[in-house]
C-alpha positions in Angstrom: 117.7 128.5 95.5 116.0 125.0 97.0 115.9 127.4 99.6 112.6 126.2 100.7 113.0 122.3 101.0 116.4 122.8 102.1 115.7 124.6 105.3 118.5 124.4 107.9 120.9 122.4 105.7 121.3 126.3 103.9 122.7 129.5 105.6 119.7 132.8 104.8 118.3 130.7 102.1 121.8 130.3 100.1 122.1 126.7 98.4 125.2 125.5 97.2 123.3 123.3 94.8 123.4 124.4 91.0 120.0 126.5 89.9 119.4 123.4 87.0 119.5 120.3 89.9 116.2 119.8 91.0 115.9 118.6 94.8 115.2 114.9 95.0 111.4 114.2 96.4 112.9 110.8 97.5 117.1 110.4 98.0 116.7 106.5 97.3 115.1 107.0 94.3 116.6 106.5 91.3 116.7 109.0 88.1 114.6 108.1 85.2 116.8 107.9 82.2 120.5 107.5 83.9 120.9 104.0 84.3 121.3 100.9 82.5 117.6 99.5 81.7 118.3 96.4 84.4 119.4 98.9 87.4 117.1 98.8 90.0 117.1 99.5 93.8 115.4 96.7 96.3 113.4 97.0 99.1 116.7 98.0 101.1 117.6 100.1 99.2 120.8 98.5 97.4 121.2 99.0 93.7 120.9 95.7 91.8 121.8 95.0 88.4 120.4 92.2 86.0 119.7 90.3 89.3 122.7 90.9 90.8 123.1 93.4 94.0 126.1 96.0 94.0 127.5 94.1 97.4 127.5 91.0 95.7 130.2 92.8 93.4 131.9 94.7 96.3 132.8 91.5 97.7 134.0 89.2 94.6 135.3 91.9 92.7 136.2 95.1 94.9 135.9 98.6 94.2 136.4 100.5 92.3 134.5 98.8 89.5 133.1 99.6 86.1 130.0 97.6 86.0 128.3 96.7 82.4 124.7 95.6 82.4 125.2 93.4 79.1 122.0 93.3 78.1 121.4 97.3 78.2 124.6 97.5 76.1 123.5 94.8 73.6 119.8 96.2 73.1 121.2 99.4 72.7 123.7 97.7 70.0 120.3 96.4 68.2 118.2 99.6 68.7 120.8 101.3 66.6 120.6 98.6 63.7 117.3 98.1 63.1 116.3 101.9 63.6 118.8 103.1 60.8 118.1 99.9 58.1 114.5 100.8 59.3 114.8 104.6 58.4 117.0 103.9 55.0 115.3 101.1 53.7 114.1 103.4 50.5 115.9 102.2 47.9 116.1 106.4 46.8 118.0 106.2 50.1 120.7 104.1 49.3 118.5 100.8 50.6 119.8 100.3 54.0 122.5 101.6 56.3 125.5 100.3 58.4 126.2 100.9 62.3 130.1 101.4 63.1 130.5 101.0 67.0 133.3 103.8 67.9 135.5 101.8 70.2 137.3 104.7 71.3 134.0 105.1 73.5 134.7 101.7 74.9 136.5 99.0 73.5 137.7 95.2 74.9 137.8 91.4 73.4 134.0 90.8 75.2 132.3 94.7 74.0 134.2 93.7 70.2 132.5 89.8 70.2 129.1 91.3 71.6 129.4 94.2 68.2 130.3 91.2 66.1 127.4 89.1 67.2 124.7 91.6 67.1 125.7 92.7 63.4 127.3 96.1 63.7 130.5 96.9 62.6 133.3 98.6 64.1 135.0 102.0 64.1 139.1 101.7 65.2 141.7 104.6 65.4 144.9 103.0 66.5 146.9 99.8 65.9 145.2 98.5 69.5 141.7 98.7 68.9 142.2 96.8 65.8 144.4 93.9 67.3 141.1 93.9 69.6 138.9 93.6 66.5 140.8 90.8 65.5 140.9 89.0 68.4 137.3 88.6 68.8 136.8 87.6 65.3 135.5 90.6 63.7 135.3 90.0 60.0 137.9 93.0 59.0 135.4 93.8 55.8 132.9 95.3 59.1 136.2 97.3 60.5 136.8 101.4 59.6 140.2 103.1 60.7 140.4 105.8 61.5 143.3 108.4 63.0 145.4 111.2 61.9 148.3 109.9 61.9 148.8 106.4 61.1 151.9 104.2 61.1 152.7 102.5 58.5 153.1 99.5 60.6 149.2 100.2 61.5 148.2 100.6 57.7 150.3 97.1 57.2 148.2 95.5 59.9 144.3 96.9 58.9 146.1 95.9 54.8 146.8 92.7 55.8 143.6 92.4 57.9 141.2 93.1 55.6 140.1 96.5 56.8 136.9 97.3 54.6 137.6 101.1 54.7 140.5 103.3 55.8 140.0 107.1 56.5 142.6 109.5 55.1 143.6 112.6 56.8 146.1 113.9 54.8 148.0 113.5 51.7 151.4 111.7 52.9 148.7 109.0 54.2 147.3 108.7 51.1 150.3 107.9 49.7 151.1 105.5 52.7 148.0 103.9 52.1 148.9 103.6 48.5 152.3 102.2 49.0 151.2 99.7 50.9 148.2 98.6 48.7 151.8 98.2 46.0 153.7 95.8 48.1 150.8 93.8 48.9 149.1 93.6 45.3 145.6 94.2 46.7 143.1 97.5 46.5 142.4 99.2 49.3 138.9 100.8 50.4 139.4 104.3 51.3 137.3 107.3 52.5 138.5 111.3 52.6 138.1 112.9 56.1 136.2 115.9 55.6 136.0 119.0 57.8 132.4 120.5 56.9 132.8 124.3 58.7 130.3 122.9 61.1 131.0 123.4 64.7 128.3 121.1 67.2 127.3 122.8 70.5 129.8 120.8 72.5 132.6 121.1 74.7 135.7 122.9 72.8 138.1 120.3 73.0 135.6 117.7 71.4 134.0 119.8 68.8 136.1 118.3 65.8 134.4 119.9 62.3 135.6 123.4 62.6 138.5 124.1 60.6 141.1 125.1 63.4 141.7 121.7 64.2 144.0 118.4 63.5 141.2 116.3 62.2 140.6 115.9 58.2 140.9 117.7 54.9 139.1 121.1 54.5 136.2 122.0 52.6 137.4 125.5 52.2 139.8 125.6 49.6 139.4 122.8 47.8 141.5 120.7 50.1 138.9 118.0 50.3 138.3 117.8 46.6 142.3 118.0 46.1 142.4 114.7 48.5 139.5 112.8 46.2 142.0 113.6 42.9 144.9 112.3 44.5 143.3 108.8 45.7 141.9 108.8 41.9 145.1 108.7 41.0 146.6 106.4 43.0 147.0 102.4 41.6 145.7 100.0 44.3 143.4 102.7 45.6 139.6 102.8 45.9 137.7 106.1 46.9 134.3 104.4 49.1 133.3 108.1 49.5 133.6 111.0 52.5 133.6 111.0 56.3 132.3 113.7 58.1 132.1 114.5 62.2 130.7 117.2 63.8 131.6 116.7 67.4 130.4 115.0 70.9 127.2 114.7 73.2 125.1 116.3 69.9 121.0 116.5 70.9 119.8 117.7 67.6 120.1 117.1 64.5 120.9 120.4 63.1 124.6 120.0 63.1 124.5 116.9 60.9 121.9 118.8 57.8 124.5 121.3 57.2 127.2 119.3 57.1 125.2 116.6 55.0 124.2 119.6 52.7 128.0 120.2 52.1 129.7 117.2 52.0 126.8 115.8 49.5 127.2 118.9 47.4 131.3 117.8 47.6 130.2 113.8 46.3 128.1 115.9 43.6 131.6 117.6 42.8 133.4 113.9 42.5 131.2 112.5 40.3 130.0 115.1 37.8 134.4 116.6 37.7 135.9 112.9 38.4 133.8 110.5 36.8 133.3 108.6 40.0 130.3 107.6 41.5 131.1 107.0 45.2 129.1 104.2 46.9 129.3 105.4 50.5 128.6 108.7 53.2 129.4 108.7 57.0 128.2 111.3 59.1 129.6 110.3 61.8 128.3 109.7 65.6 128.7 112.0 68.6 124.7 111.5 69.6 124.2 112.5 73.4 123.2 111.0 76.3 122.0 111.7 79.8 124.5 112.0 82.5 122.3 114.0 84.9 118.6 115.5 84.2 119.9 118.4 82.2 120.2 116.2 79.2 117.7 115.1 77.0 118.8 113.3 74.0 116.7 111.6 71.5 115.9 107.7 70.5 117.4 105.9 68.6 114.3 105.7 65.4 114.2 109.7 65.6 117.7 110.2 65.6 117.2 107.6 62.2 114.0 109.5 60.7 115.3 113.2 61.0 119.4 112.1 59.4 117.5 110.3 56.7 114.9 113.4 56.1 117.8 114.8 55.7 119.8 113.3 53.2 116.7 112.7 51.3 116.2 116.5 51.3 119.7 116.8 50.0 120.4 114.3 47.4 117.2 115.6 45.8 118.0 118.8 46.0 121.8 118.1 43.9 120.0 115.7 42.1 122.1 112.9 42.9 121.3 108.5 44.1 121.9 108.4 47.4 125.4 106.7 48.7 125.3 104.1 51.4 125.0 106.3 55.0 126.9 105.0 57.8 126.9 106.6 61.4 129.2 105.8 64.5 127.2 105.8 67.8 130.0 104.9 70.4 128.7 106.9 73.7 125.0 106.4 73.0 125.6 102.8 73.3 128.5 102.4 75.8 127.6 105.2 78.4 124.7 104.5 79.7 125.0 100.7 80.3 127.5 101.0 83.0 128.0 102.5 86.2 131.3 103.0 88.1 130.8 101.5 91.6 132.7 103.0 94.5 133.6 102.9 98.2 133.4 105.9 100.3 136.5 106.8 102.4 135.2 109.7 104.4 133.0 112.6 104.7 133.4 115.8 105.2 131.2 118.9 105.4 132.5 122.4 104.1 131.7 125.7 104.6 131.3 126.8 101.0 129.8 130.6 100.1 127.6 132.4 102.6 127.8 130.4 104.8 126.4 127.3 102.8 127.5 123.8 103.2 128.7 121.0 100.8 129.3 117.8 101.4 132.9 116.2 100.5 132.2 112.1 99.8 135.6 110.8 99.4 135.8 107.4 97.5 138.1 105.1 96.1 138.8 106.2 92.8 138.5 109.2 90.7 140.3 111.6 88.0 142.4 108.1 87.3 139.2 106.4 86.4 137.1 109.0 85.2 139.1 112.2 84.0 136.1 113.8 82.4 135.2 116.0 84.5 138.1 117.9 85.6 138.9 117.8 82.0 136.0 118.6 80.1 134.2 119.9 83.3 131.4 117.2 82.6 128.7 116.8 85.2 127.9 113.3 86.4 124.7 112.3 89.1 125.6 109.6 91.3 123.4 107.3 94.2 124.1 105.4 97.5 124.3 102.0 96.3 124.1 100.0 99.7 121.1 101.0 101.9 117.8 103.2 102.1 118.2 105.9 104.0 115.7 108.9 105.9 118.1 111.0 106.3 117.4 114.6 104.8 119.6 115.0 101.4 122.7 117.4 101.8 123.9 119.0 98.6 127.5 117.1 98.0 130.9 116.5 96.0 132.0 113.3 95.5 135.8 113.1 94.6 138.7 110.8 94.4 141.9 109.7 96.6 143.8 111.1 94.3 146.6 114.3 94.8 145.0 117.0 93.0 142.2 119.2 93.8 140.8 119.0 90.5 140.3 114.8 91.4 135.9 115.4 91.2 134.1 112.5 90.7 130.6 114.3 90.6 130.4 118.3 91.3 126.9 118.5 92.6 124.2 115.9 93.4 122.4 115.1 96.5 122.9 112.5 99.3 121.6 111.6 101.9 123.1 113.5 105.0 124.3 110.5 107.1 126.6 109.1 104.2 129.4 107.4 106.3 132.2 105.5 105.3 132.0 102.0 103.9 128.6 103.2 102.0 129.0 102.2 98.3 128.4 105.2 95.9 127.6 104.2 92.5 127.7 106.8 89.3 126.1 105.9 86.1 126.7 106.5 82.4 130.3 106.0 82.7 130.6 103.3 80.4 131.8 105.7 77.3 135.3 107.3 77.8 136.3 106.5 81.7 137.8 103.0 81.4 139.0 104.4 77.4 140.6 107.2 79.3 141.8 105.6 82.1 145.2 106.2 83.5 147.5 105.2 86.5 147.6 108.7 87.9 150.0 108.3 91.4 150.2 105.2 90.5 147.0 103.9 91.2 146.1 100.3 89.5 142.9 100.8 86.7 139.5 99.1 88.0 138.3 96.0 86.2 135.5 96.0 83.9 132.4 93.3 85.1 129.6 92.5 83.0 126.5 91.7 84.6 123.6 89.1 82.8 121.0 87.1 83.9 121.9 87.5 87.1 125.5 86.3 86.7 128.6 88.5 86.8 131.8 88.2 85.3 135.3 90.2 84.8 135.9 91.1 80.9 138.9 93.1 82.1 140.9 92.2 85.0 142.0 94.5 87.4 145.4 96.1 87.0 147.8 95.6 90.6 150.7 97.2 91.8 152.7 94.4 89.8 151.2 95.3 87.0 152.7 98.7 87.6 156.3 97.4 88.4 156.9 95.2 85.9 157.3 98.2 83.4 159.8 99.2 85.3 163.2 98.2 84.3 164.7 98.1 87.5 168.2 98.1 87.2 168.3 100.7 84.9 
């Protein structure tokens, strides 16, 4: 309960802090493992990213702002690429593996260019994401196109852009892709999205491989095999392989093992009964990151080795040649590379259960730039970013500026008790699904994205303005 360390901050020894949150030995220090690799604090306690102090970012770009450590993003992308290439290098495991960055985590033209330059592939799931990928010069053969309800226009754009794989999600979509292929006189490579009946240990809204959900073809009842039959029978389609995705924010590989076993069994059946040796297998993504001290993600090299051993065991058991494996990390690359920088507007101590006090710190952002706390109950950490403090820590809740009681950014964290309006707060781990899911709730323009590298900061996505909001209104409607 933190009663001893907190002393007089809590009545009757009761703390408003959750049990998992450790008492800070120094509230000014950064928690290891939560921040991008080039983020530190200087002697005055100011947060510095790749040589740029956050006060400079505030002065030049304003707050709220997403701040990406570009080298951190690139190095995480390289680590996944190198780790999986090494782990699957054995010809008996396909002679290598492909890493598709999951663009839904966060995508802009600059990020797509980094992915291209680092030699990764890119997974997109809408026509808009596809347009960004092509604008960044990513070769079509290095793009995979997901989505459970692709429009004909999106399929046409994918085929015309030379997309290397379209992951089909329904019989109607198989027919649509086949029709576009015939109209263009080309052959289109497709993969079948399979729901393997494996539910990862994750939040129910983002667990995607249990049966009762919108994605893919179920293994139960033969639906996935029937989809493969339909593709083989359609001129203009080439069956590349199977695709499975078991969820998000996953910290162990046991779920992948069961999924791989079931999907590879279907792979063997397609070979035996349809005479098609599919060359590829995509095991999805969903690798977790550390948002708080509760989380202990595996490094890419360890993940890759465990995944390789899973595939080796299953193909050996089935007596089949290993297809070339691909994976789709998004959050694991983008998430830790970014923090969100806010300015404090108000500070309010609030009496909570049994007389304990929680400090409510309101910042100039909120659920419009990070919906995950409200939507998923996600936990985040934070630090005071502009100065060092000798004040005692106090359990705090960082909240936003929106007209919504659930507008919480960080539910529980220790901040110095002397935090005041004008101070800066930085929240790590916001690179995935924060800007991507950002909204204009309460007509709030979305924040900019600032990339920092080698002592230089630059915009990669500009801040929206009130003029941007008004430009969408038809004034004389």
